[in-house]
C-alpha positions in Angstrom: 170.2 101.7 -139.9 171.5 97.9 -139.8 169.2 94.7 -139.5 169.5 91.8 -137.0 168.4 89.2 -136.1 166.6 89.3 -132.7 167.8 86.0 -131.3 170.2 83.6 -132.6 171.0 83.9 -136.4 169.6 80.9 -138.0 172.5 78.1 -138.8 172.2 78.2 -142.3 172.8 81.9 -142.1 175.9 81.6 -140.1 176.9 78.7 -142.6 176.5 81.0 -145.6 178.0 84.0 -143.9 181.3 81.6 -143.5 181.0 80.7 -147.1 181.1 83.9 -147.9 184.3 85.3 -145.7 186.0 82.1 -146.8 185.3 83.2 -150.6 186.0 86.4 -150.1 189.8 85.6 -148.6 190.3 83.2 -151.2 189.6 85.4 -154.1 191.8 88.0 -152.5 194.3 85.6 -152.3 194.1 84.2 -155.8 193.9 88.1 -157.0 197.5 88.5 -154.9 199.2 85.5 -156.0 198.3 85.0 -159.5 200.8 87.9 -160.9 203.3 87.1 -158.5 204.0 83.5 -159.1 202.2 82.3 -162.4 204.1 81.9 -165.5 203.5 83.7 -168.3 204.2 81.1 -170.7 202.3 77.9 -170.8 203.5 74.2 -169.8 201.6 70.9 -168.8 201.0 72.2 -165.6 200.1 75.6 -165.8 197.6 75.2 -169.0 194.8 77.9 -168.2 195.2 81.1 -169.2 194.3 84.1 -166.9 194.2 87.8 -168.4 194.5 90.7 -166.6 194.0 94.5 -166.6 196.4 96.1 -168.9 197.1 93.0 -171.0 199.2 91.0 -168.8 198.6 86.9 -169.1 199.1 84.5 -167.0 198.9 80.8 -167.1 197.9 79.1 -163.7 196.5 75.4 -162.6 193.0 74.9 -164.4 191.3 74.4 -160.7 192.8 78.0 -160.0 191.9 79.4 -163.1 187.9 78.4 -162.7 187.8 79.4 -159.4 189.4 82.6 -160.2 186.9 82.9 -162.7 183.6 81.4 -161.0 184.4 82.4 -157.5 183.5 86.0 -158.2 180.2 85.0 -159.5 179.7 82.9 -156.5 180.0 85.5 -154.3 177.3 87.5 -155.3 175.2 83.9 -155.3 176.0 83.8 -151.6 175.1 87.5 -150.9 172.0 86.7 -152.7 171.2 83.4 -150.2 171.7 85.3 -147.4 169.4 88.0 -148.1 166.8 84.9 -149.2 167.4 83.5 -145.5 166.8 86.9 -143.9 163.2 87.1 -146.1 162.6 84.0 -144.8 163.3 84.7 -141.3 161.7 88.1 -141.4 159.4 87.6 -138.7 162.8 87.0 -136.5 164.6 90.2 -137.9 164.7 93.5 -136.3 165.8 96.9 -137.5 168.4 99.0 -135.4 168.8 102.6 -135.8 
């Protein structure tokens, strides 16, 4: 069972879906890149501490560290907003078996 719009999807839904995908790719890239390319000692440019499971500690630039931590929560916020848009346009949504 899945849900789809009868006509074209609203532009706001398309924009949020695009942001959702971009955030997913960015989070995946950060999760891959931080353990491989980040230093394990702090310096002037890499001052933000990221702790991975297993006790590994890496230092990254502050903007990347904040994105790595808050981007995960943003993923759920974007998902919730997509459900809100589907609920607001519920008369335009149909169930397909």
